[in-house]
C-alpha positions in Angstrom: 0.0 0.0 0.0 2.9 2.4 0.7 3.7 2.3 -3.0 0.8 4.7 -3.7 0.6 6.5 -0.4 3.9 8.4 -1.1 2.7 9.7 -4.4 -0.6 10.6 -2.8 1.1 12.5 0.0 3.1 14.4 -2.6 -0.2 15.3 -4.3 -1.5 16.6 -1.0 1.3 19.0 -0.8 1.4 20.2 -4.5 -2.3 20.3 -5.5 -3.4 23.9 -5.9 -6.0 25.4 -3.6 -9.6 26.2 -4.8 -12.7 28.1 -3.7 -14.1 25.1 -1.8 -11.9 25.5 1.3 -13.1 27.4 4.3 -10.6 28.9 6.7 -11.2 29.8 10.3 -8.7 31.7 12.4 -7.4 29.8 15.5 -4.9 30.6 18.2 -1.4 29.8 16.8 0.4 27.2 19.0 4.1 26.4 18.7 4.5 24.0 15.7 7.0 21.2 15.8 8.2 21.6 12.2 8.2 25.4 11.9 8.6 28.5 13.9 5.7 29.8 16.0 2.8 30.6 13.8 0.5 33.6 14.0 -3.3 33.7 14.1 -3.3 34.3 10.3 -1.1 31.3 9.7 -3.7 28.7 10.9 -6.7 27.5 8.8 -9.5 25.1 9.5 -11.1 22.7 7.0 -14.9 23.4 7.4 -17.4 21.6 5.2 -21.2 21.9 5.7 -20.8 23.7 9.0 -18.6 20.9 10.3 -14.9 21.5 11.2 -12.8 18.5 10.1 -9.3 19.6 11.0 -7.1 22.6 11.7 -3.8 23.1 9.9 -1.1 24.9 11.8 2.1 24.5 9.9 3.3 24.8 6.3 4.2 21.6 4.4 6.7 21.8 1.6 6.2 25.6 1.4 2.4 25.5 1.3 0.8 27.5 4.1 -2.1 26.2 6.2 -4.7 28.1 4.1 -3.5 26.4 0.9 -3.5 23.0 2.6 -7.2 23.5 3.7 -8.2 24.6 0.2 -6.5 21.6 -1.4 -8.1 19.2 1.1 -11.6 20.7 0.3 -11.1 20.3 -3.4 -9.9 16.7 -3.0 -13.0 16.0 -0.8 -15.3 17.5 -3.5 -13.6 15.3 -6.2 -14.0 12.2 -4.0 -17.7 12.9 -3.8 -18.0 13.4 -7.5 -16.1 10.2 -8.2 -17.5 8.1 -5.4 -17.8 4.4 -5.4 -20.2 2.2 -3.4 -17.5 0.7 -1.2 -15.6 3.9 -0.4 -15.0 4.5 3.3 -12.8 6.8 5.5 -9.6 5.4 6.9 -6.6 7.0 8.8 -3.2 5.5 8.1 0.1 6.2 9.9 3.2 7.5 8.1 6.7 7.9 9.5 6.3 11.7 9.7 2.5 12.1 10.1 -1.0 10.7 9.5 -3.0 10.6 6.3 -6.8 10.4 6.0 -8.2 8.6 2.9 -11.6 8.0 1.3 -11.3 4.7 -0.5 -7.8 4.9 -2.0 -7.8 8.7 -2.4 -5.8 10.8 0.1 -7.8 13.7 1.4 -5.7 15.4 4.0 -2.4 15.1 5.8 -1.7 15.9 9.4 1.9 16.6 10.6 3.0 16.7 14.3 3.0 20.5 14.1 -0.8 20.4 13.5 -1.4 19.1 17.0 -2.9 21.7 19.4 -0.5 21.8 22.4 -3.4 22.7 24.7 -5.5 19.7 23.8 -5.1 16.3 25.5 -3.5 13.5 23.4 -1.0 13.6 20.6 -0.9 13.2 16.9 -2.8 9.9 17.0 -5.7 11.4 18.9 -5.9 14.4 16.6 -5.9 12.2 13.5 -8.5 9.9 14.9 -10.8 12.9 15.7 -10.2 14.3 12.2 -11.0 10.9 10.7 -14.3 10.6 12.7 -15.4 14.1 11.6 -14.4 13.4 8.0 -16.5 10.2 8.0 -19.5 12.2 9.3 -19.0 14.8 6.6 -18.7 12.1 4.0 -21.9 10.5 5.1 -23.7 13.9 5.0 -22.4 14.7 1.5 -23.6 11.3 0.2 -27.0 11.8 1.9 -27.4 15.2 0.1 -27.2 13.4 -3.2 -29.6 10.6 -2.2 -33.2 11.4 -3.1 -34.5 8.5 -1.1 -32.8 9.6 2.1 -34.0 13.2 1.6 -37.6 12.0 1.1 -37.3 9.8 4.2 -36.0 12.8 6.2 -38.9 15.0 4.9 -41.4 12.3 5.9 -39.9 12.0 9.4 -39.8 15.7 9.9 -43.4 16.1 8.7 -44.6 13.3 11.0 -42.7 14.8 13.9 -44.3 18.2 13.2 -47.8 16.7 13.1 -47.2 14.9 16.3 -45.8 18.1 17.8 -48.9 20.1 16.8 -51.2 17.4 18.1 -49.3 17.4 21.4 -49.7 21.2 21.7 -53.4 20.9 21.1 -53.8 18.1 23.6 -51.6 20.0 26.1 -53.8 23.1 25.7 -56.9 21.2 26.4 -55.3 19.4 29.4 -54.2 22.7 30.9 -57.6 24.2 30.6 -59.2 21.1 32.1 -56.7 21.1 35.0 -57.4 24.8 35.7 -61.1 24.2 35.7 -60.7 21.2 38.1 -58.5 23.2 40.4 -60.9 26.2 40.5 -63.9 23.9 41.1 -62.1 22.1 43.9 -61.2 25.4 45.5 -64.7 26.7 45.2 -65.8 23.9 47.4 -63.4 25.2 50.0 -65.1 28.2 51.6 -62.5 28.9 54.2 -59.2 30.7 53.8 -55.9 29.2 54.6 -55.1 30.0 58.2 -52.0 29.4 60.3 -52.4 29.9 64.1 -55.6 31.9 63.4 -54.0 34.3 60.9 -55.2 34.3 57.3 -52.3 33.5 55.1 -54.1 33.0 51.8 -57.6 33.9 50.8 -59.6 31.6 48.6 -59.5 34.0 45.7 -55.7 34.4 45.9 -55.4 30.6 46.2 -57.5 30.1 43.1 -55.3 32.6 41.1 -52.1 30.9 42.3 -53.3 27.4 41.4 -54.4 28.6 38.0 -51.0 30.3 37.4 -49.2 27.2 38.5 -51.2 25.0 36.1 -50.5 27.5 33.2 -46.8 27.6 34.1 -46.7 23.8 34.1 -48.3 23.7 30.7 -45.9 26.3 29.3 -42.9 24.3 30.6 -44.1 21.1 29.0 -44.8 23.0 25.7 -41.3 24.5 25.7 -39.7 21.2 26.3 -41.7 19.6 23.5 -40.8 22.5 21.2 -37.1 22.0 22.0 -37.3 18.3 21.4 -39.2 18.7 18.1 -36.8 21.3 16.8 -33.8 19.1 17.7 -35.3 16.1 16.0 -36.3 18.0 12.8 -32.8 19.6 12.5 -31.1 16.3 12.9 -33.1 14.8 9.9 -31.3 16.9 7.3 -27.6 16.8 6.6 -27.3 20.6 6.3 -28.9 21.3 9.7 -27.7 18.2 11.5 -24.8 20.0 13.3 -27.3 22.5 14.8 -29.6 19.7 15.9 -26.8 17.8 17.5 -25.6 20.9 19.3 -29.1 21.5 20.7 -29.5 17.9 21.8 -26.0 17.9 23.3 -26.7 21.1 25.2 -29.9 19.7 26.7 -28.2 16.4 27.6 -25.2 18.1 29.1 -27.4 20.4 31.1 -29.5 17.6 32.5 -26.4 15.5 33.2 -24.8 18.4 35.0 -27.9 19.0 37.1 -28.3 15.4 38.0 -24.6 15.2 38.9 -24.9 18.3 41.1 -28.0 16.9 42.8 -26.3 13.6 43.4 -23.2 15.3 44.8 -25.2 17.5 47.1 -27.2 14.6 48.7 -24.6 13.8 51.4 -24.4 17.5 52.4 -28.2 17.8 52.3 -28.4 14.8 54.6 -26.2 16.6 57.1 -28.4 19.7 56.8 -31.5 17.6 57.4 -29.9 16.0 60.5 -29.0 19.4 61.9 -32.5 20.7 61.2 -34.2 17.7 62.9 -31.9 17.8 65.9 -32.5 21.6 66.4 -36.2 21.2 65.9 -36.4 18.5 68.6 -34.2 20.5 71.0 -36.3 23.6 70.4 -39.5 21.7 71.2 -38.0 20.4 74.4 -36.8 23.9 75.5 -40.2 25.4 74.5 -42.1 22.8 76.6 -39.9 23.6 79.6 -40.4 27.4 79.4 -44.1 27.0 78.8 -44.4 24.9 81.9 -42.7 27.7 83.9 -44.8 30.4 82.2 -48.1 28.6 83.0 -47.1 27.8 86.5 -46.9 24.0 86.1 -43.2 24.1 87.0 -41.2 26.4 89.4 -37.6 27.3 88.9 -35.9 29.6 91.5 -33.8 31.3 88.8 -36.6 31.8 86.3 -39.7 33.8 87.4 -42.9 33.1 85.4 -43.2 36.6 84.0 -39.8 36.4 82.2 -40.3 32.8 81.0 -41.9 33.9 77.7 -39.1 36.3 76.5 -36.5 33.8 77.7 -38.2 31.1 75.6 -38.1 33.3 72.5 -34.5 34.3 73.0 -33.3 30.7 73.6 -35.3 29.5 70.6 -33.9 32.2 68.3 -30.3 31.4 69.5 -30.8 27.7 68.8 -31.9 28.3 65.2 -29.1 30.8 64.6 -26.6 28.3 65.8 -28.3 25.7 63.5 -28.0 28.0 60.5 -24.4 28.7 61.2 -23.6 25.0 61.6 -25.6 24.0 58.4 -24.3 26.9 56.2 -21.1 25.2 55.0 -23.1 22.1 53.9 -25.6 24.1 51.8 -25.1 23.6 48.0 -23.3 26.6 46.6 -22.2 28.1 49.9 -18.7 28.4 48.5 -19.9 30.3 45.4 -19.3 33.9 44.9 -23.0 34.6 45.0 -23.4 33.3 48.5 -20.3 35.1 49.6 -21.5 38.4 48.1 -24.9 37.9 49.7 -23.3 37.3 53.1 -21.2 40.4 52.8 -24.3 42.4 51.7 -26.4 41.1 54.6 -23.6 41.8 57.1 -23.2 45.4 55.8 -26.9 46.1 56.0 -27.1 44.8 59.5 -24.1 46.8 60.6 -25.3 50.0 59.1 -29.0 49.9 59.7 -29.5 47.9 62.8 -27.6 50.0 65.4 -30.8 51.6 66.7 -32.7 48.3 66.6 -30.0 46.5 68.6 -30.0 49.4 71.1 -33.8 49.1 71.5 -33.6 45.3 71.8 -31.0 45.5 74.6 -33.2 48.1 76.4 -36.1 45.7 76.1 -34.1 42.8 77.5 -33.0 45.1 80.4 -36.6 46.0 81.1 -37.8 42.3 81.0 -35.1 40.9 83.2 -35.1 43.8 85.7 -38.8 43.1 86.1 -39.5 46.8 86.4 -42.7 46.4 84.3 -45.1 43.6 83.7 -48.1 43.3 81.5 -51.1 44.7 83.3 -49.2 47.1 85.5 -50.4 50.7 85.8 -47.4 52.9 85.2 -46.4 56.5 84.5 -43.6 56.9 82.0 -42.6 60.6 81.5 -46.0 62.2 80.7 -47.8 59.0 79.7 -49.9 57.0 82.2 -51.8 53.8 81.5 -51.9 50.1 81.7 -49.0 48.1 80.2 -50.5 46.2 77.2 -47.3 44.6 75.9 -43.7 44.6 76.7 -41.8 43.8 73.5 -38.3 43.6 72.4 -38.2 47.0 70.8 -41.1 49.0 72.4 -43.6 49.1 75.3 -47.3 49.8 74.7 -49.6 51.5 77.1 -53.4 51.8 77.1 -54.4 55.2 78.7 -57.7 55.7 80.6 -59.0 57.5 77.5 -58.5 54.3 75.4 -55.5 55.6 73.5 -52.6 53.2 72.8 -49.2 54.8 73.4 -46.1 53.1 72.0 -42.8 54.1 73.7 -39.4 52.9 72.5 -37.7 50.9 75.1 -34.7 53.2 75.0 -36.9 56.1 76.2 -38.4 53.9 78.9 -35.0 53.4 80.4 -34.0 57.0 79.9 -37.0 58.4 81.8 -38.3 57.8 85.3 -40.9 55.1 85.4 -43.5 55.0 88.2 -45.3 51.8 88.8 -48.7 52.7 90.2 -50.0 49.1 90.7 -47.3 47.3 92.6 -48.3 48.9 96.0 -51.3 51.0 96.9 -49.3 53.1 99.4 -46.9 54.2 96.8 -49.6 55.1 94.3 -52.5 57.0 96.2 -55.1 59.1 94.6 -54.3 62.7 95.6 -56.6 65.7 95.5 -56.1 69.1 97.1 -58.4 71.9 98.3 -57.7 75.3 99.9 -60.0 76.3 102.8 -60.1 79.6 104.7 -58.8 80.0 108.3 -62.4 80.5 109.6 -63.2 76.8 108.9 -62.1 74.4 111.7 -59.3 72.2 110.4 -60.7 69.2 112.2 -64.1 69.7 110.4 -62.3 69.9 107.0 -60.3 66.8 107.8 -63.5 64.9 108.7 -65.3 66.1 105.6 -62.5 64.9 103.3 -62.3 61.5 105.0 -66.1 61.2 104.7 -65.9 62.0 101.0 -63.4 59.2 100.7 -65.6 56.7 102.5 -68.5 57.6 100.3 -66.5 56.9 97.1 -66.8 53.3 95.8 -63.5 52.0 94.6 -61.4 53.5 97.4 -59.4 50.9 99.3 -60.1 50.5 103.0 -56.5 49.5 103.6 -54.4 51.5 103.8 -57.0 54.0 105.1 -57.4 57.4 103.6 -55.4 60.2 105.1 -55.5 64.0 105.1 -52.4 66.2 105.2 -52.2 70.0 105.7 -49.6 70.7 103.0 -49.2 74.5 103.7 -50.5 77.4 105.7 -50.9 80.1 103.1 -51.5 83.8 103.5 -55.3 83.5 103.0 -56.1 79.8 103.2 -54.8 76.4 104.2 -53.9 73.7 101.6 -55.4 70.3 102.5 -54.5 67.1 100.6 -56.5 63.9 100.6 -54.7 60.7 99.9 -56.7 57.5 99.2 -55.6 54.3 97.5 -57.7 52.8 94.7 -58.9 49.3 95.1 -58.3 48.6 91.4 -55.2 50.5 90.2 -56.3 50.6 86.6 -59.5 52.4 87.5 -57.7 55.4 89.0 -59.1 58.0 86.7 -62.8 57.0 87.3 -62.4 56.7 91.0 -60.7 60.1 91.2 -63.6 61.7 89.3 -66.2 60.2 91.7 -64.1 61.3 94.7 -64.0 64.9 93.5 -67.8 64.8 93.2 -68.2 63.7 96.8 -65.8 66.3 98.0 -67.9 69.0 96.4 -71.1 67.5 97.8 -69.9 67.2 101.4 -68.5 70.8 101.5 -71.8 72.1 100.1 -73.7 70.1 102.7 -71.8 71.7 105.6 -71.7 75.2 104.0 -67.9 75.3 103.9 -66.6 77.4 101.0 -63.7 76.0 98.9 -61.4 78.9 98.1 -59.4 77.3 95.3 -57.8 78.3 93.1 -57.5 82.0 94.2 -58.8 84.3 96.9 -59.1 88.1 96.8 -61.6 88.8 99.6 -64.6 87.5 101.6 -67.8 87.4 99.6 -71.1 88.7 101.0 -72.5 85.1 101.2 -70.5 81.8 101.2 -70.0 80.4 97.7 -71.7 77.1 98.3 -74.5 75.2 96.4 -77.5 74.5 98.6 -78.7 70.9 98.6 -82.0 71.7 96.8 -80.0 72.8 93.8 -77.7 69.8 93.5 -79.8 68.2 90.8 -80.9 71.3 88.8 -82.0 70.6 85.3 -80.9 68.9 83.2 -79.3 66.8 85.9 -81.5 64.1 87.6 -81.0 62.5 91.0 -80.1 58.9 91.2 -83.0 56.4 91.2 -84.7 56.2 94.6 -83.3 59.5 95.8 -85.7 62.5 96.3 -84.9 66.1 95.5 -84.1 68.2 98.6 
């Protein structure tokens, strides 16, 4: 066989180039038979959108572009003079490799044509070129076969009809699924609730279900379109490379996804174990603190009123530690996206949460100092009311007028807080009157104590007391102190007490000189009993007008 290979090899080098060659610029590696080539010195043999080989060095003075053009012309001649038993073969030579179709040399590869960045040597490069040449040879023969083209058209038409039928069936199936989902949700009259809170309304749930069914239909339709287009392109020799590229992309993508999922399974198992262990421990801790909170268990170091915030803090810490422990095992945790997201979250927390952290620390200080409890009547700065909630960031009060006042915990710690419900002695009802020197102080004291006894809601113990606060120029300042039986009813009890003070002073004809005094009037400024219920006022039921 070598008797005709040498002349054929000489023809490869000396045959002039023609318009059938297609050159594609490639990076110029270091050739073994010539100095380093530039990008313009390399040429690729491309036929029917298929790259067969890349020539990188000159052979016998012929540059790579001329070699590619000569190989393209020889391939065209081989197609024109084809025989039924022609096939592609790659034969070794002492100084290179030659690819033949039948007994006709098509191209010659020298050691300098090997890409130094690719794996394998001259044998691997020649084998790949031979496989691609065989594929091109088959495509060129198929182009000239009417029977094969007719068969390809039939297959493509059948696939197109099946594809259109599938789209129509998919459209009907999607509509039917949407109707079934909507009818099924119509039978459900209740909204989706979690712990009594409405999470999804029925209308929103119907819309989401319909959108999901439509999205599933579109996903299947896109997959079917991709598969149909790949199949049709692979039926014709001119478009087969594009079809193979589409099919290869889908296969590589699915394979890569499955490999990623399989590789992530061990790490996901570790994450699941951490999650389950933390969940069990959180339930155990929650049960313990709930028992203390509800009084079913007593712990000397944990009062019942701070059991709830402690339970929340311990639960949050457990889950934070779980997230920190599971983070390295999350798929993609080492990627730049995760790292960038971590930096962004840390920056946002450091810049925007300074005030929140300060309020949270103030809330913890209030909770664990036990200065306030839910239900206490307190006075904070100029706000007075019942503590409605003691949160991590703010304290809410309900005033006697029904207003809800929210005070940041930092302000609660910064101002004086008076607890009016922990001890009745420390939080009495105080009212003051000024009475002239002509009224016996013992009479005034007795009248004020009588007004306190008449007032419902005034505690018997500790008993009411009267103090003479000052001896003024024109009058004496008396102060009545009485403790409310129910601290949160202070405002109403004080109003009733004022009414009884006015009544008893009018009964005994003693004039109240508050708030100012300029001289003695001709008659005492008192209201006689017969005028106590002047219109439109009405006496209480069962009481007669005086």
